[in-house]
N, C-alpha and C positions, 0 to 999 in steps of 0.2 A: 586497330594496333594500340600497344599499351602504352601508355604515356610514359615516357622518362622523368623519373624523379630527379627534381635538381636540388643545390643547395650543399652545403656541406655536412659531411658525416662525423658528427660530434655525441659521444657516448659519456653520460654521466647526469649526476643530478644538480640542479641550479635551484639553490633556495632564495627565492625572491620575496623581498618584503612588499606586499601589495599594496597600493596607495588607495584612499580611500576615494570611491566615484569610478572604479574601474570593476569591470567585469573579470572574471577569472577567464574566460575565453579570449578577452582583450590583452590581458597580460600575456597568456600563451602567445597570441600574433604580433606583440610587440620586441618579445624575445627571439622568437623565428627570425622577424625581419632584422633585428639588430646582428644577430650571428649568422644570417642567411643558413640557418641549419634544416636539415632535412625532415627531420621529424621531431617534434615536442610534443607533449602531453601533459598535465597537471594532476595531482593525487588530493582530490578532495576541492569542491569548489567552496570559495569565499562569498558571500554576498559581495553587492557593488559598495555599500555601507561599511564593509568592515575592511581591516586593515589585517597587516602582519603575514606570518608564514605561509606560503602558497610553495610545496616543492613540484619544480618542473621536472619533466622525464624528459633526457633527449637521446635519441639514439636509442641503443639496447635498454637503456633503462626504463624506457616503456613496457618492457616485458616485465617489469617487476612492481609497476604502479600497484597491482592490488595489496602486494604487502603495505604500502603505504597507506592504502586507504582502511585497511583493518586495523592500523597502530592506533594507540592511544593520542588525543589529543588535549591540549591546553589551551584556555582562553582566558584573557582578563576582561571583562564586561563592567560596563555601569547600566544600573535599572534608574529610570526616572518613575517616581511614583507619582501615585494620582490620577494618570491617564493610560487608558487603554487603547491600542490603535488596531486599525483594521489588519496592518501588517506585522505587529508587535515590536516595530519599530518605530523611529522618529519620523520616515517617510510618508509614514499611512495616516489614515483619519481617523481622527478623534470619534471613540465610540461608546466609552464609559469614563466617567469622571468619579473622583473622590476627592475630599477636603482631610482626609485621613491619611496621616503620614506615619509609618512604623519606626518605632526606635530599634535600637542595636537588640536589645533584648529581644524583642518581637521578632526579629528575623531570626537571631540564631536559633530562638526556640523552634522555628518552620524547618529549619536546614535539614534536619535528619530524615524528613520525610523524601526527601530529595536525591539523597545519596543510595547507592546499591542498584539493586535491578528494580526498574520502575517501569511503569507502563506511560507513554507519552504521544499525544495527540500533536501530529507537525502542524504547524502553522496554515491559514488558508492560502497565503502566499508561498508556496513553495513549488519545487519541481516534479513532487510526486506526480506519477500518471495516475488520472481517475477515467476510468472508462476511455482511455486513449488517449486523452490529453492532460497536459500539464493543469495542477491545481490552480497555479497563478493565473493562467490565461482564462480559467473558467472563474476566477473570482474578480478579475478585472472587468468582465462584462456582467457583473454583478450576481452571478450565479454563486450559491454556496456549495462548495465540492464537499462530498461526504468522505471524510477520512478516517480511518479506524486507527486506534491508538497501537502502538509499537513498544516492543519492551526495548528498554537501552541500557546501559550501564555507566553509571556517576561514580567514579572511584572517590574523588574529592572535591567538596565545593567550600568553600570559605569566604567571608566578607573579609576584604583587605583596608577597606576604607570607607569612613561614611562623610564626605565632605561638606553635606547640608543636610536640613531634613528631607527634602525632596530626592535625594537623591545615595545610592549605595554602589560601591564597587566591589566586586567579587572576582575570584580565580576559580576556576572548574578542571578537573581532569575528566575526560569521560571517552566513552567509545563510538564506534561508528553509527552515525544514524540521530544523533544527537543535535536538536535544535536548540542555540543558545535561546533564541528568541520565545520559544514556548517555554523556556525556564523562567525567563521574565515574567510572560503572560500568567503561567501557574502560580509563580510565588506570591505575584501580585493580588489574584485572588485569592490564595489562601490567606493571605495577610488582610485580605477585606478593603484593600487600598487601590486595586489596580497597579500595571505598570508595565512599561514597555523598555525594550533595550535603548538607551541613548549612544552608545559607543561600543565597539567590538571588535578585541584584537587576538589574533590566533598567536600564542606564543611557542608553540611547539607541535610538531607532528612526528611520533615516533622518534628518530635519533637527530632530526631536524630541527635546530634551535634558534634563537634572534642572532646570537653571534656568528651564525653561518651565513647570514641573509645578507642579500644585496638589495638596494633600491634599482629602478630602474634609470634614476638619474646617475648614479655611480656606473651601472653598465654602460649607459650611452657613453659617458667618459671613457670608461676602458674600452670601449670597441671602436671607437671613431677612426683611431689609428691603426686597426688590424681590420683589413678588409681580405686578403689573400689568404689561401686555403693553410698555409704553413702558419702565418702568424695568428691566424683566428684558433688553429689547433693550439699553440703555445699559450693564448689566453683563457681558453675554456680549461685547460691544466689546472691553471693558477687558481680559477673562482670556483671550479667545479667539484664534486664529491663523488667517488669512484660509485659504479654501477653497485656493486656489493653493499654500500653504505646501510643501505636498508634490509639486509639479509643477516647483519651482525649477531642476531639473536638466536639464528639457526644453526644447528650441528654443521661443522664445515671439514671437508676431507680434501687433503692435498694428493691429487692421483699421478701416477709415473706416466710418462708418456705414453706407454703401451695401453694403459687403461684409458687416460684421456683421448685417445682418439678413435677407442670405441663408443664412449660416451656421445663424441663429437658425432659420429655416426648414427646417434638415435639407440644405442645397442645397450643393454643391461649388463653390469659388470658385478662381479662376487669382490668383495673386501674383504681380506684375510688378515688375521693378527691385527685387529682394530679395536680400540679403545671403545669406541660406543657399539658394540655389538649388541648390546642390551636396547638401544634406543630403535624407535619405530616413528616414522613420519617424515614431513618435510626437513631436507638440509640442503645445502649448496656445495657444488664440488670446484675445487679450483686446480690448476696444472702451472708448475713453475710460478705459484704465485698470483696468477692471473684468472680471472673469473672465469668458468667451462660452463657451469650448467646448475639449474635447480633443478633436484631428484628427490625422488619418493626412498627411502631408507628402509627395509623391511628385512630382517634375518639376514642381515650381512649383504644383503643385495641392493645396490645403487640403480633406480630406473630413473633415466633422464625424462624430465617434463618441458622444460624450456632451455635451449641450448644456445652458448652465447657464441659462436664461430667467430664471430669480427671482430671480439676482444682478443683472441689467442694471437 
């Protein structure tokens, strides 16, 4: 017998300001518990040490998680010089030391080699699978996982502050798969002084920014008086962003009811007299202002890929 799903049906994006010391999975659990939500997922794991933007997808928004995963991300982080650790952050064992601390000029001269498309070897303590096991599981038992370098893209990397001679604060804008801990490790090695991440905060994921974020304490206070489904629905609308927030960079097609019904059934439709006839690729369709589907648009035809029937 199939298990009946329980919990409130809530659709949208909740931008969580994850606290330090909590895993991303634990953050998902806490939000799911607070709202008794039927379905919650996250878009991009943050290390327990890290704080900041953790976009949580509820309900139908889980169908758009891949778009958030592919989005550019921005971080503010502090590198502590003179020490390299096994985890490339402050929680690991010290494996290398140096008495040399770089100047602002030393650092600035090295940054260009970390901008653009570069190759990066992930940290030993990472979630990447090696021969079917996570790299961090192998590292924890003393094995050294063999991790291949991967191409990543860094759009911006700049010095924000030099609070003292042993630390430097940076901001970075980067693409999917970038490990900030590896940036600290490699920059420290390049400077000849070693380094590790002392603190890390994610400040943007695609369209999701700090101004949209809620702390767990704020959510606890807001949710404690909203236990029934009607009030939970009202609360969720006041704190959550629409499902289509992550799709705003794509072309949008507003469809009349007759075409919307066909898309909802998974059928292709031809869009005539369309200003976007020259476009090809991924787009999204709406009907009466409500999100209908993610579609592929080719030569005037919309082909549905993910349909959001429960939003109509």
